[in-house]
C-alpha positions as CSV (number, residue, x, y, z in Angstrom):
1,M,32.1,27.3,14.9
2,S,29.9,28.3,17.8
3,T,27.0,28.7,15.3
4,L,27.5,25.2,14.0
5,L,27.6,23.8,17.5
6,A,24.4,25.6,18.3
7,L,22.7,24.3,15.2
8,G,23.9,20.8,16.0
9,A,22.5,21.1,19.6
10,D,19.2,22.3,18.2
11,Y,19.1,19.4,15.8
12,L,19.9,16.8,18.5
13,S,17.4,18.4,20.9
14,A,14.6,18.5,18.2
15,P,12.1,15.6,18.5
16,A,12.5,12.9,15.8
17,I,8.7,12.4,15.6
18,N,6.1,15.1,16.1
19,F,3.2,13.2,17.4
20,N,0.7,16.0,16.7
21,I,-2.7,14.4,17.1
22,E,-4.4,17.7,17.6
23,A,-3.4,18.9,14.1
24,L,-4.7,15.6,12.7
25,G,-8.0,16.1,14.3
26,A,-8.3,19.7,13.2
27,N,-7.4,19.0,9.6
28,F,-9.0,15.5,9.3
29,W,-11.4,16.2,6.4
30,Q,-8.9,18.4,4.4
31,L,-6.3,15.7,4.7
32,T,-8.8,13.1,3.6
33,I,-9.8,15.0,0.5
34,E,-6.2,15.8,-0.4
35,G,-5.2,12.2,0.2
36,L,-7.9,10.9,-2.1
37,A,-6.5,13.1,-4.9
38,Y,-3.0,11.6,-4.4
39,G,-4.5,8.2,-3.9
40,A,-6.4,8.4,-7.2
41,V,-3.1,8.9,-9.0
42,Y,-1.4,6.0,-7.2
43,A,-4.4,3.8,-8.1
44,L,-4.1,4.4,-11.8
45,V,-0.4,3.6,-11.8
46,A,-1.0,0.6,-9.6
47,V,-3.4,-0.9,-12.2
48,G,-0.5,-1.1,-14.6
49,Y,1.6,-3.1,-12.0
50,T,-1.3,-5.4,-11.2
51,L,-2.3,-6.1,-14.8
52,V,1.2,-7.1,-15.8
53,Y,1.7,-9.2,-12.6
54,G,-1.7,-10.9,-13.1
55,V,-0.8,-12.0,-16.7
56,L,3.0,-12.5,-16.5
57,R,3.8,-12.8,-12.7
58,L,6.3,-10.0,-13.4
59,I,6.9,-7.0,-11.3
60,N,7.5,-4.4,-14.0
61,F,9.7,-1.9,-12.1
62,A,10.1,0.1,-15.3
63,H,6.4,1.1,-15.1
64,S,7.4,4.1,-13.0
65,E,9.4,5.4,-15.9
66,I,6.5,4.8,-18.2
67,F,4.6,7.2,-16.0
68,M,7.5,9.6,-16.1
69,L,7.5,9.5,-20.0
70,G,3.7,10.3,-19.8
71,M,4.5,13.5,-17.9
72,F,7.0,14.6,-20.5
73,G,4.6,13.6,-23.3
74,Q,1.7,15.7,-22.0
75,Y,4.2,18.6,-21.3
76,A,5.5,18.4,-24.9
77,A,1.9,18.4,-26.2
78,L,1.1,21.6,-24.4
79,M,4.2,23.2,-25.7
80,M,3.2,22.2,-29.3
81,L,-0.2,23.7,-28.6
82,G,1.5,27.0,-28.0
83,F,1.8,27.1,-24.2
84,S,5.0,28.0,-22.5
85,P,6.2,27.9,-18.9
86,A,4.8,30.9,-17.0
87,G,4.3,31.9,-13.4
88,N,0.6,32.4,-13.6
89,A,-2.1,30.0,-14.7
90,Y,-3.5,30.4,-18.2
91,S,-7.0,31.7,-18.6
92,E,-8.4,30.1,-21.7
93,G,-12.0,29.6,-20.5
94,A,-13.6,26.4,-19.3
95,L,-14.3,24.9,-22.7
96,L,-10.9,25.5,-24.3
97,T,-9.2,24.4,-21.1
98,I,-11.1,21.1,-21.2
99,V,-10.1,20.7,-24.9
100,Y,-6.5,21.3,-24.2
101,L,-6.5,19.0,-21.2
102,I,-8.0,16.2,-23.3
103,L,-5.4,16.7,-26.1
104,A,-2.6,16.6,-23.6
105,L,-4.2,13.6,-21.9
106,V,-4.4,11.7,-25.3
107,V,-0.8,12.5,-26.2
108,G,0.4,11.4,-22.7
109,M,-1.5,8.2,-22.9
110,L,-0.3,7.4,-26.4
111,I,3.4,8.0,-25.5
112,S,3.1,6.0,-22.3
113,G,1.2,3.2,-24.0
114,G,3.6,3.1,-26.9
115,A,6.6,3.1,-24.6
116,A,5.1,0.2,-22.5
117,V,4.5,-1.9,-25.6
118,G,7.9,-1.1,-26.9
119,L,9.4,-2.1,-23.6
120,E,7.6,-5.4,-23.7
121,R,8.7,-6.2,-27.2
122,I,12.3,-5.1,-26.8
123,A,13.1,-6.2,-23.2
124,Y,10.6,-8.9,-22.1
125,R,9.5,-10.8,-25.2
126,P,13.0,-12.0,-26.1
127,L,13.4,-13.4,-22.6
128,R,10.1,-15.2,-22.8
129,K,11.2,-16.9,-26.0
130,R,14.2,-18.2,-24.2
131,N,12.2,-19.3,-21.2
132,A,14.4,-17.1,-19.0
133,P,13.9,-17.5,-15.2
134,S,11.9,-14.9,-13.2
135,L,15.0,-13.4,-11.7
136,V,16.2,-12.4,-15.2
137,F,12.9,-10.6,-15.9
138,L,13.2,-8.8,-12.6
139,I,16.7,-7.6,-13.2
140,T,15.8,-6.6,-16.8
141,A,12.9,-4.5,-15.4
142,I,15.2,-2.7,-13.0
143,G,17.7,-2.2,-15.8
144,A,15.1,-0.8,-18.2
145,S,14.0,1.6,-15.5
146,F,17.5,3.1,-15.3
147,V,17.8,3.1,-19.1
148,L,14.6,5.2,-19.5
149,Q,15.6,7.5,-16.7
150,E,19.0,8.2,-18.3
151,F,17.5,8.6,-21.7
152,V,15.4,11.5,-20.5
153,H,18.3,12.8,-18.4
154,F,21.0,12.8,-21.1
155,V,19.6,12.0,-24.5
156,L,16.3,13.8,-24.7
157,P,17.8,17.3,-24.1
158,K,20.1,16.8,-27.1
159,L,17.1,15.7,-29.3
160,T,15.0,18.7,-28.3
161,G,17.5,21.4,-28.1
162,D,17.4,21.4,-24.3
163,E,13.7,22.1,-24.3
164,L,12.9,18.8,-22.6
165,G,14.7,16.6,-20.1
166,G,18.0,17.2,-18.4
167,V,18.9,17.3,-14.8
168,N,16.4,20.0,-13.7
169,A,12.6,19.8,-13.5
170,Q,10.6,21.4,-16.3
171,Q,9.3,24.8,-15.7
172,P,5.6,24.3,-14.9
173,I,2.9,25.1,-17.5
174,R,-0.2,25.9,-15.4
175,L,-3.3,25.2,-17.5
176,V,-5.7,25.1,-14.6
177,E,-5.7,27.4,-11.6
178,Q,-6.9,25.8,-8.4
179,K,-10.2,27.3,-7.2
180,E,-12.4,26.2,-4.4
181,Q,-15.7,24.7,-5.7
182,F,-17.4,23.8,-2.4
183,T,-16.6,22.6,1.1
184,I,-17.2,19.3,3.0
185,F,-17.2,19.6,6.8
186,G,-15.2,22.8,6.4
187,A,-12.7,21.2,4.1
188,S,-12.0,22.9,0.7
189,V,-12.6,20.9,-2.5
190,T,-10.9,22.5,-5.5
191,N,-11.5,22.1,-9.2
192,V,-8.2,20.2,-9.6
193,T,-9.1,17.7,-6.9
194,L,-12.5,17.1,-8.6
195,I,-10.8,16.6,-12.0
196,I,-8.2,14.1,-10.5
197,V,-10.6,12.0,-8.5
198,I,-13.5,11.9,-11.1
199,S,-11.1,11.2,-14.0
200,A,-9.3,8.4,-12.1
201,L,-12.6,6.8,-11.0
202,V,-14.0,6.9,-14.5
203,L,-10.8,5.4,-16.0
204,A,-10.6,2.7,-13.3
205,L,-14.3,1.8,-13.8
206,A,-13.8,1.6,-17.6
207,T,-10.8,-0.7,-17.2
208,D,-12.7,-2.9,-14.8
209,L,-15.6,-3.2,-17.3
210,F,-13.2,-3.8,-20.1
211,V,-11.5,-6.7,-18.3
212,N,-14.7,-8.2,-16.9
213,R,-17.2,-7.6,-19.7
214,T,-15.4,-7.8,-23.1
215,K,-14.0,-10.5,-25.3
216,F,-10.5,-9.1,-25.0
217,G,-10.9,-8.9,-21.2
218,R,-11.9,-12.6,-21.1
219,G,-8.7,-13.3,-23.0
220,I,-6.7,-11.4,-20.4
221,R,-8.3,-13.3,-17.5
222,A,-7.9,-16.6,-19.3
223,V,-4.2,-16.1,-19.8
224,A,-3.8,-14.9,-16.2
225,Q,-5.5,-18.0,-14.9
226,D,-4.0,-20.7,-17.1
227,P,-1.8,-19.5,-20.1
228,T,-1.3,-23.0,-21.5
229,T,-5.1,-23.9,-21.6
230,A,-5.9,-20.4,-22.9
231,T,-3.5,-20.9,-25.8
232,L,-5.0,-24.3,-26.5
233,M,-8.4,-22.7,-26.6
234,G,-7.3,-20.3,-29.3
235,V,-6.3,-17.2,-27.2
236,S,-3.2,-15.5,-28.5
237,R,-1.0,-15.1,-25.4
238,E,1.3,-12.7,-27.1
239,R,-1.6,-10.4,-28.2
240,V,-3.0,-10.5,-24.6
241,I,0.4,-9.6,-23.2
242,M,0.8,-6.7,-25.6
243,L,-2.7,-5.5,-24.8
244,T,-2.0,-5.7,-21.1
245,F,1.1,-3.5,-21.4
246,L,-0.8,-1.1,-23.6
247,I,-3.6,-0.6,-21.1
248,G,-1.3,-0.3,-18.2
249,G,0.9,2.2,-20.0
250,M,-2.1,4.3,-21.1
251,L,-3.4,4.5,-17.6
252,A,0.0,5.6,-16.4
253,G,0.0,8.3,-19.1
254,A,-3.4,9.5,-17.8
255,A,-2.1,9.5,-14.2
256,A,0.8,11.6,-15.4
257,L,-1.4,14.4,-16.5
258,L,-3.5,14.3,-13.3
259,Y,-0.4,14.3,-11.2
260,T,1.1,17.3,-13.0
261,L,-2.2,19.2,-12.4
262,R,-1.5,18.7,-8.7
263,V,2.3,18.9,-8.7
264,P,3.1,21.0,-11.8
265,N,6.9,21.2,-11.0
266,G,7.2,17.4,-10.7
267,I,8.2,16.8,-14.3
268,I,11.8,15.5,-14.0
269,Y,13.6,12.4,-15.2
270,S,13.5,10.9,-11.7
271,G,10.0,12.0,-11.0
272,G,8.4,8.6,-11.4
273,F,10.6,6.7,-9.0
274,I,9.1,7.3,-5.6
275,L,5.6,7.6,-7.0
276,G,6.1,4.3,-8.8
277,I,7.2,2.5,-5.6
278,K,4.2,3.8,-3.8
279,A,1.9,2.7,-6.6
280,F,3.5,-0.7,-6.4
281,C,2.8,-0.7,-2.6
282,A,-0.8,0.3,-3.4
283,A,-1.1,-2.7,-5.8
284,V,0.2,-5.1,-3.1
285,L,-1.9,-3.5,-0.4
286,G,-5.1,-4.0,-2.3
287,G,-4.1,-7.5,-3.5
288,I,-1.7,-7.5,-6.5
289,G,-3.3,-8.9,-9.6
290,N,-6.7,-7.5,-8.5
291,L,-7.9,-4.4,-10.4
292,R,-10.4,-3.3,-7.7
293,G,-7.7,-4.0,-5.1
294,A,-5.4,-1.6,-6.9
295,L,-8.0,1.2,-6.7
296,I,-8.7,0.6,-3.0
297,G,-5.1,0.3,-2.2
298,G,-4.2,3.5,-4.0
299,L,-6.9,5.6,-2.3
300,L,-6.1,4.1,1.1
301,L,-2.4,4.7,0.7
302,G,-2.9,8.3,-0.4
303,V,-5.2,9.1,2.6
304,M,-3.1,7.3,5.2
305,E,0.2,8.9,4.2
306,N,-1.5,12.3,4.4
307,Y,-2.6,11.5,7.9
308,G,0.9,10.3,8.7
309,Q,2.7,13.4,7.6
310,I,0.6,15.5,9.9
311,L,0.7,13.0,12.8
312,F,4.5,12.2,12.6
313,G,5.9,15.1,10.5
314,T,6.4,15.7,6.8
315,A,9.7,13.7,6.7
316,W,7.7,10.6,7.7
317,R,5.3,10.8,4.8
318,D,7.0,8.1,2.6
319,V,7.7,5.9,5.6
320,V,4.0,5.7,6.5
321,A,3.2,4.2,3.1
322,F,5.7,1.3,3.7
323,V,4.8,0.8,7.3
324,L,1.1,0.5,6.4
325,L,2.0,-2.0,3.7
326,I,3.9,-4.2,6.2
327,L,1.2,-4.0,8.8
328,V,-1.5,-5.1,6.3
329,L,0.6,-7.9,4.9
330,M,1.3,-9.2,8.4
331,F,-2.4,-9.9,8.9
332,R,-3.5,-10.4,5.3
333,P,-0.5,-11.6,3.1
334,T,-2.6,-11.5,-0.1
335,G,-3.6,-7.9,0.4
336,I,-7.0,-6.4,1.3
337,L,-9.0,-8.1,-1.5
338,G,-6.5,-10.8,-2.2
339,E,-8.2,-11.9,-5.5
340,T,-6.1,-12.6,-8.5
341,L,-6.9,-11.2,-12.0
342,G,-7.5,-14.7,-13.4
343,R,-10.3,-15.4,-10.8
344,A,-12.0,-12.0,-11.3
345,R,-15.7,-12.3,-11.6
346,A,-17.0,-12.6,-15.2
């Protein structure tokens, strides 16, 4: 009893916020680099939110579970390639490691993209045909999110002989061992950080070029700006919507592989929930409906929450993301860039 009282007294006497500005200054560059890695993952997931919102004015809350399915997809791909959970990282050589990463990336993107298209056809298309109000779409998105979570939680273990899914996180498969490549102002830059940031930037740039420079991209922008006129001009709205979900889903699948390189023990049925909310915040922060805004919002969010967890304490990491969002929206309600997908530059 006395021990419990002592623990309670220590807890009450502990400061709720550790305002450690010295630690922030000492680790500024390391926090920035690590934050860019997390932010790159947020940005890729945020593009899915912003594409769907730009075309349908729908906040697809089930997108976080599309990301989660991508994590399981790339994990299953590695298992099929002969890898198994182990404490140490595999040493396959640089070339073979790249090949395996690309294979896992492709499988993760296909599963996430396929799941996103399936979700659109099963859950959202019937509602559009019935001209359902926006609130029904929103409730359906939340419901679909729980359905996908519980599928991985309860059904997937039975389908795979308890190899995948269930209540516990998957045992990590470490394909890449983190190694320092160089330093910037004394901050270490690892091979994993380089893979994450470069891959995310390439994919984000490719998506931006696709939307702004191709015929299909013009169709997406036309439907986002004025769906009725776009349909009269011969643009297939249903095809554009399906393409939008496919692109968003595939980017979420790519983000899933990059995230598991950084957090290999994060593959769990609920693993997409908080990350998905943060990615949505990143999309709103940059200007929802704006592809470049999603990238900027994601990178900024990743860096700022890294600063926040050192400045205020680890427990405040998630709070920082939402406080930042509120502060930005107070002064710029449309986000940092505030440009919609339909008005994107051709």
